[in-house]
N, C-alpha and C positions, 0 to 999 in steps of 0.2 A: 493414563495410569497414575494413581495417587499413592503417595507414600506419606504416611503419618508418622508422627514422632513416636518411635518405639523404644527409645532408651533415654531416660533422664535421670539425673541425681543431683542432689544438693552438694554444694561445694563449700568448703571451709578452709581456714588458714589465714595466716597474717597477710595484710595487704600493704604493699609498699610501692613507692613511686617507680623504683628501678625495674621491678618486675612488670609493672603495668606498661611502662613505656616500651620495654624490650619486647614483650609478647605482642603488643598492639602493632609495633613497627614490623615485626617479622610477619605477622598475618597479612597486613596491608601491602607489604612489599614482596609478597609471593610472586614469583616470576610467572608471566603469561606466556606459555610456549606458542610461537607463531603457528597459525593454522596452515595446513597444506593448501595448495592452490586450487581454486575453483575452476570449473569448466567455464571458458569465456572465449569469445572470438571478437576481434576488433573489426569494426566497419570501416572507420577512418579515424586516425588519430591526428592527422595533418602534420605530423612530426617532420615530414620532408619538405614542408613549405609549399607543396604543390597543391593548388586549388583549381587546376584546369579541369578537374572532374566535377566541378561544381557549376550548375546552371542557375541563372537568376531570372526571375519573372516579376512582372509588375503591370499594373494597368487599372482601368475602371474610372478614373477621374483625371482632370487636367492637373498637370504638374506632378503627378506621382512618378517616382523613380526609385531604383534600387541598384546596388552594385555589391560585388564580393571581392575579397582579397585576403591575404594572410595577415595575422596580427599576433600579438604576444599571448602565450598560453597561460594556464592557471598557475604555473611556476615562475612566470615572468620572462620565459625564453622567447626571443623575438621570432616572428614568422613561423610559429608552430601551431597555430590555431586558425579558425576560420572567422572572418569578420563579414557581417552582413549589414550594410548601411542602407537606410530607408528614408526617403523624403515623401511624407504623406501628401504633399501638394495641396489641393483643395479639400482633401479629406474624403473618406468613404470609399477609397480604392482598395486594392489588394497588392501584396508583394510577398516574396519568398525566395527560397533557394532549394535546389535539388542536388543532393550529393549522390553520385553514382559510384557503385562498386564494380570493379572489373578485375577478376570475374565476380560472379554473384557470391554472396556470403551465406554460409550455412548456419542458421541460428536455430535449427530444429531442437537442439538440446538445451536452449536457453529459456530462462523464465522472465527476464527483464531487458528492456532497452535502457541503457544508461548513457548520459553525456553530461558534460559540464556547460553551463549557461551563464553568460555575463550579459545582463539586460541593462543598458544604459538608457533609461527611460525617464521622462518627465511626467508630472501629473497630467498634463494636457494630452498625453498619449493614451490615457486609460479611460474606460476599460479596454483591455487588449488581450485576446487569446491567441496562443500559439498552437496551431495545428500541427501535429507530428504525423506524417503519412508514411506507411511502408508500402512499397510497390514491388511486385514479384516479377520474375522472369520464369514463369512456370514451364514454358515449353523449351527453355534452355537455348534459344536462338540469339541471345546476347542483347535483347531489347525488351523494354516494357511496352506492351500493346494494350492501351486503355479499353479497347472494346471487348477483349477477351481475357485479360489478366487482371487480378484483383488488387485493390487499393484498400488498406485497412488504416484506421485513423484513431488517434487518441488526442486529448486537449490538455493544454497546460495554461493556467491563468498566470499572466505576467503582472509584475508589480514594479513600482518605481522606488528608488533608493540608491544607496551607494553601489556603484557598478563593480561588484566582485563576483568571481565565479561561484556558482552554486550547483550542487550535484542534483540532477533530475534522474529519477529512476521510476520507470513506468512498467508495471506488469504486462507482459505480452497478451495476457487474457483480457486486459482493459482495452486493447485495439479491436475495433469492430468494423465490419464491412461498411465502406463509405461509397455510396452510389450517387453522391450529390453532383459530382463532376464526371467521373469515369465509371461506366457500368460494369465492366469486368464480367467474369463468368459466374460469379456468385457460387463457386464450388469450394469455398475455403481457401485460406491463405496458405501458400506453400513457403513455410519458414526456412526450408532448406535452400531456397533460391531468392534471397532478398537482393533486389537489384538497386533500388533508390531508397534513401531516407529523405523525405521532403518536408521542409519547414515552411509553413504558410500562414499568412495573416490576412484577415479581411476586416473591412471597416476601419482601416488605419486613419489616424487623425493627429493633429497637433504638430509639435516641433519635429524636425529631423531626428532620428534616433539610430541606435546601433545595437545589434545583438552579436555576441561572439560565441562560438561553439568549439568545444575541445573534447577529444577523446570519446568519440561515438563507439560504444562497445555493447555487445550482447553478453549478459552474464547470467549465470545460474540462479543465484540467490543473494543479491548484494545487501540486503537489509537485515539487521537484527532488531527485533522489536522488544520494547519494554513492556511491562504490565500496563494496562490501561491507565492513562491519566484521568480519564472520566469514563465510567461505565454507563452506557446507554440503557441497555437491558440484557441481563444475563439469563432470565427466565428461570432462575433457580428456585423461585417460589411457586413454579407451576401455574402462575396466573397469567393468562393471555387475554384478559378482558380489556386491556389497553391496545388490543390489535384489531383493527378493522379490515375487512376483506371487501374487494370489489371485483367485478367481472362483467362482461357484456360484449356486444358487437356481432355475435352470430348465434344461431339456434343451437341450443344444447350446451353451451359453455356454462361452467359453474366452478366455484372455488369455495374452500372453507379452511378455517384455521383451528389448531387445537395443540395441546402439549404433546411432546414426544421425548424419547430418550436423548440425552445429550451426548457430547463427544467422548465422555468417560463411561457411557452406558447407563448412567443414572436415569431412571424413569421420570418422565414428566417434568423435565428441567431444561427444555429447549422448545422451540416453536416449529410446528409443522404447518406447511402450506400445501394443501391438496388441490389439484387442478384437473378438471375435465374439459379438454379443448372443444368438445361438441363437434360441430361441422368444420371447425378450423377457421383461423383467420381472426379470432376474436382477441380479447385482452383479459388479463387477470392480475391480481397482485394483493399485497398486504401492506397496511400502514401502521407502523409501531409508534405509539405516542409516548412521550416522556412527560412525566408530571412530578415535579416542576420541569422546566427546560434544563437542558444539559449545557454546561459551559465547555466547549472544545476549543477555546481560543488559544490554548497553549499547545495544541496537538498538531501532528503533521499528517497523520493517517486515520482514515476509518478502517477498523478491522472487525471481521466477524468470521465465524466458522460456518461453512456451507456444505451440506450433504445434498447432492442432486441425483435423485433417483429417476433417470431419464432413460429412454429408449431412442434408437436411431431414428424412429419416425417422428420424434419431437424436434429434431434439429433441422436447420440451424435455429438456435434460440438465444436470445440476448437478454440478460437480466439488467434492467435499468435500476440503478440505485439513486433515489432522490432524497435530498436533505431539504427540509422546509423549516423556516425560522418563525419565531414569535418575536419579531423585532421590537414591537411596541410594548411587550410584556403584559398583555391583557389575558394571557392564558389560552389563546387560540392562534391558529394559522389562517390568515386572511389572504386568499390567492390573488385578489386584485391589487394589493398593496404590499404584500410581503413575498420575499423571493424564494425560489426553488432552484437549487443547483443539482445537477445530474452528472453521473459517470456511468459507464457501461462495463459489463462483465460478460465474456462469452461463456456459455454453458456447454458441456460436453457430456456424452453418454459413457457409461462404464460402471465399475463397482461403486455402489453408494457408500462412500466413506466421507467423513468430515474433512474438508480442506480449509486451510487458512486462507482468507481473502484479505489483502492489505492494499488499500487504494490511497494514494497521496491525496490530501485535501486540495492541493493545487490542481488536480486533475478533474475536479468538480467545477463545471462551468454553468453559467446562467442558462436555464431552460425556460423558454417562453412558448414552447410548443402547446401547452395546455393552460397554464397559469401565468398571467403577464407580470405580476409583481411590480416592484418599484424600480427595478434595475439600478439599485444604489449600492450593490455590493452585499454579500451574504454575512449576516451576523453570527459568527460561529460561537459567540458567547451565549446564544439563545437558540439552540437547536431543539425544535419542538417534535418533529417527525423524521423518522427514517422509513422511506417507502420503497418497497421492492415491487417492480412492475414488469410485465412482459406483454408484448404485442405480437400479433401474428402467430398465436399458439396453434399447435396442430398435433395430430397423431394420437397416441394412446394416452389415457389418463396418467398423470405423473405427480410426483411429490418432491418438495424442497424443504429442507429442515435448516433452521438458523439457530446459532448458539453464540453467546458471549459477544454481543454488539458493543463495541467500545471505540473510544478515540485514544490513539496512542501517539507517542513520539517515535521517530525513527532514529536509531542509534547506529551510526557507521563506525565500526571499530578499527577500520584501516585508515591510514593517512593517505592512501592512494586508492580511493574508491573507484571501481571500474577497472582496477588492475588485478594482478594475479594473486594478491595477498588478501583477498576478501575472506571474511570469516567462513569456515566450513567445518571445523572439528566439532564445534558445539555452540549452542545458543543458551545463554543464561539470562533470565529476566531479573529485574529488580523486584524485591519483595513489596507486596501490595496487600493491605494498606501499610504505610510506614510514615509515622509512628503507628504502633498497633496496640490493641488490648481487647481480648487476650490472645487472639490468633492472627496470624498472617500467613501468606504462602508465596512461593516463587515457582518458576518452571525451569526445567533443564531439558534440552534436547541434544543428544549425541549423534553424530552422523553414523558411526559404526558401533556395533555391540561391543562393550568392553567393561572391565571392572571399574567402578566408580565409588569414591567414598564422599559422602555428604555429611558434614557435622556442623554443630552450632557451638560457639565458644563465647565466653564472657570476655569483658574487657581486660582481664588479667591473663587471657590466653588459655583458660582452662576449658576443657571440653565439658559441656553441660548436656548435650544431647547428641546422640547419633542417629541420623535421619535415614542413612542407607549405607551399606558397606557390601558390595557385591556386584554381580553382572547387571548392567543396565542395557536393555535392548535399544538398538539404534533406530533412527527415524521415527521416534514416538516422543510426544511431549509428556514429560513426567512432572507431576505437581507434588511439591513437598510443602507440608504444613508445619508450622512452628507454633507450639501451644505454650503460651507464657503463663498459664494458670499457676504453676508452682515455682515461677521465677520472680526475682525482684526487678523493680523498674531499673532501666539503665540501658547502655549500649551493648549489643551483641553483634557477633560476626558469624555469618554462615560461609563455609568454604567447600568448594567442590574440587575434587582431584581425580583426573582420569589418567589414561596412558600417556597422553601428549599434551596435557593442559592442566592448569590449576588456577583458580580464581577466588578471591575473598571479597564479600560485600557486607555492608552493615545494615543493622536494623535497630530501631529504638522502641523499647517497651515502656509504655507510660500508663501507670495504674492510678 
């Protein structure tokens, strides 16, 4: 839903330092009312210092070894977090730890797995990927049975540096069926009965190292996203000639792309990918090219909106999201020498409405299944392609729509991420672009329908535009546009006030 500037007036009067400082201070010091608690469930916080529910495993090469024990947590409290120590030995082996919940944990209402990770690594340990595996106790008999119960996996790229705790937050939709070790039943993961969270690493190498884990929690919605740091493609111009389509593998399979309506209902400002699975078992997808390349080196997430018009006979279906680089800057992606990193997203059937997908860039890992690349790490400052691919497609013809592909920062507004005070009353984005001329925009989402006032002020605290004053529907992203055509260059403040919150942010108009 888009809200345009509907009231603006010129302001006049004497300017003096006292009123400027007073108004500016009052606006920026507006109290932010704490948001109510989000739905969450703790898997293991390790606050009791007990790690007897953690099993360790290792093997594969001579000299490899691993062990677990309690360590200091992210607040410095002794023996209230989990330490996993690893000796790679001759290199090339595997190691990890399995954390068991007794009884099982119901994460069916959650959207994210979150935990804190302290990685004490050296350069000779890299590259190193942490596999995070969820194992179910679907039949409720108190155990995980690998032959009949499923294991879902997501990946997290580890890096070397100062060993401080970092928040890891992975969408549950990014966990996909892992049959590489345990076959399971392949009947979907029962998130109401999570039995184990398993951290595993393969091809370990280099010096002995240590990983520490704290506060493993399932949360509803732990991330507040800013406006894109870098827009990859919004499709707002209706041009999809930069999108290539591919398909094959079985008789009758086909695919095509074209423009479609976007998440606000505007015609021909999003990308549509239509797929006919044919006899089933084939593959299809679309590759979106950026010209020139996009610099996402300062971002933490790839985000886009996805509308999946699927039927039950299309499932299970996993969307592979691939990032391809133009590392040498010659304007092309060269599969033999340039890298492709991949993450997965589980698709589901239901009402075809746009949903926000936000995947941590650290969850993208090197994909050598098709293109070998140089295996020298991904150059996020030169992203050339975002590729959406699906294998083993089946069932009825279906359609996927994509809107507003961008690279974002993740802004955690709580000092205790993974705890009960994560943001839930509203989500307010930063204005983008900023500085601007003559227009900029920001978005506001309120969890519950309520009266909301949104206004723009100049640096003297005078209201220069009223963007909205009335009921704002909940659970919908509302776009507010600031038009600076009739305003002077300078600092402006936009303020949102709801029933249980208020916040003020700044923008700069440069003419």
